[in-house]
Phi, psi and omega in degrees: 000135183278133180283138177272111181272001182293130179288144178275119181283150180299150178302146181300326182297318181293319180295323180294318179296317179300318179296320179295322179295317179298318180295322179295317178299315179298321179295316180296321178297316179297317178298317179299318179296317180296315180296316180297318177298321177296322178295318178296321176298322178296317178301315181295320180296312180297321180298322183280351186238028173285127181298149175293131183293146176250235181284138175215151183247004181194167181228132174247124180248123181271141186283168174210182190301138168253133182290159180303334179275003178092355178278147178287147172294166178303316182298318179292319179299320180291326176295318180293323178297318178294319179297320179296319177301315181288327177293317180295329176288320179222092179300123183200172180299137180237136175243122177255138191235142172150128178276185179271123180263181179298135179066014174260132186286342179201166181302143180303319182298322180292319176297316181298317181298316180298320180292321179290325174297318178295333179275001173106003177284126182299146181302326182286353185253000185230133182234144183248125169258098186256023180242349185279135186253352177210176186297323180297314178293324175310310184290319180296315182289319178296322180295321179298319179294313184289323177301322180294344179250007179071027181251130188224008182234070185280156169255122180271129177243123176201184179294149188303320182291335182271341190299313182302317179291323177299322179293321176298317181292324177298318177296320177299328181283351176115358175288135180267121180051055178297147179248168182210158174223122185260137172272152180291150171261168182300131188282346181303140185306319181302311182288322179300311182293319180300313182293315184286325178290322177292322179293326177300316178293326179295326175296319178300315178300317180301314180295320180296321179290315186286315189260335182257337178084018179288147180263082185256000000 
């Protein structure tokens, strides 16, 4: 008797199910890309529509990376330059915020304070919050300092892409109509995309914490 060497093909039902799963995965990937692109667009829209600041009685400067040698990163230096510009326009109490991160030789706020003193801000006008590890804590700690001085109209200074979310968090912390001034981020496409895509995810986290109550 002759052996039949013909391979047995998978049942059509199984192939059909496999195909449907692949199409579903492809659809979900496409939806994810569109949604993510929309979030980045939202970040850019909010960034471009921050109101021009008016009267303010204090300045809150949010920290960024300090290099292992103690020098500020480009992003932090630009935030400080913007804060100095706003201080020179309206001399007022300044609070610099930021704890010590990984590979940082000292808290960001302490580095910022020393740099602002070197730039001519009087010692009596600048306060350091060197324990806050995120934007929410930045605002809570800065508010406690400013409340103690009877100051309630702060100007928030941070990078332009981060500013809209920082203003939302400031309002959540109890500041009424907080204002902001954004420093530019590095214009190279690599850094621009990295900063804005990361900020898009940070907005998702913010919404999940605020509206869903997740502990993230």
